[in-house]
N, C-alpha and C positions, 0 to 999 in steps of 0.2 A: 246852300239851299238844296242842291242836288244830293249832297251827302245825307242831309237830314231826311229827304224823301226816300232815298235808298234804304236807310236804316228803318224808317217807318214801314216801308213796303215789306222788308225782310221780316220784321216783327209780326206783321199781320199774316204773312205767309206761314211762318212757323207756328203761330198760334192756331191758325185754322187747320193745320195738319196734325196738331197734337192729338194723341190718343186719349179718349175719355177714360177716366179712372172708374173702376167698378164701384157700384153703389150698393150699400147694404140694404137688403130687402128681406121680407119674411122668408125664412127657409134657406138663406144663403146670401150670395152676392149676385148682382146683375151687371153685365157688361154689354155694351153696344159696339159692334164691330162693322165697319164699312167694308162691303165685299164688292166683287166684280160680277155678281150674279145678275142674270138678265131675263130669265123666264121661269115659268112654273116648274119645268124640269130641274132647273138649278135649285129652286126652292125645295123641291122634293128631295133632291140629292143631299143638300146640306142639312136639312132638318133630320132626315133619316140617319145620316152618318153621325151627327152630333148627339142623337138620341142614345147612341151606344157608347159615347165617350164617357169614361170614368168621371163621376162627380157631376155630370150635367143633369139638371132636373127638368129644364125646359129650354127649347131652342126654337125660335120662330124667325123667319125672314120676312121683312116688309119689302116687297118688290118695288114699291113706289120710290123708296129712297135707298134701296139695296143694303139696308142695315139689318144685321143679324143681332137679335136680342137673346142673350143666353143667361139663364139663372143656373148657378152652380154652387156646389159645396166647396168652400175654400180649403177644407182639410184634404180634399182629394185632387184638386186641380187649381189652376189660376188662369187669369186672362191671357197671359202670353202663351201658355200651352194651348189654349183654345184658338188663338190666332194662328198658331203653327198648324193645328189640326185642319183649319179651313184651307190653308195653303196646300196641305197634303191631299186634299180632296180635288184641288185644281183651280182654286179661286184666290184672288188677292184678298188680303185681310189687313185693313188699315194700311200701314206702310210696308207690310211684308209681301213680297212677290210670291205668286203661286208657284207650285212645283211644276216644272215644264212637262215631266212625264205624266203626271196626273192630269194636267190640262189636255194633253194629247188623247187621253182615254175618255174625255167627256163627250156626250152626244153632240152632234153638229149644231143643234139648236142652242147649245150653251157656249159656243165659240164666239170670239170677238166679231162684231159686225153682223151677226145674225139678228133677225127680227128688226133690221134697220137701226140697231143701236150703234152709237159711236164707240170706237175702240177706247177702252179706259186708259187713263194716264198711267205711266209706269210708276210704281211705288218707289219710295226713297231707297229701300233696302233690296233692290232687285237681285235675284239669284241667277240672272242670266236667262236665256231662252225666251219664253213668252212673257 
C-alpha cells in the first residue's frame, strides 16, 4: 500500500512540474513560463528584455501567478530558448535555475524575500548559486 501511495505521489509531483507545451495562436506560438518574479520592477525588467529577444512578438508577466506569457515566431526562436533567456535576466524559468551573476545585478526589490514574499523553491535543474 505504501509503495502504491509513493508511486501515485511521484506521478502527481512530476505531472504538476511538467512544462506546458507551446500553443499555436494567431501570429505564432504562445508559451507560459513560471518565473520567480515578485514585483513591478521584475515585471518591467522581464517584459523589456524579452521585447528585444529575436522572434518575440509579445511578452507579458502576470504578477498574481508569476507566469510569463510569450507569443513568438517559431521560425526565429523556441520555448526553451525563451526559458533560457529568462534565466539570463536573473529569474527562474519553470525548472531552469536563474543565472547567479544576473540575479546579483537585479535591484534589491527583486531579490528573494523582499516585499514579504517567500523564497521560491529551487528548480529541478539548478545551476548552483542562487
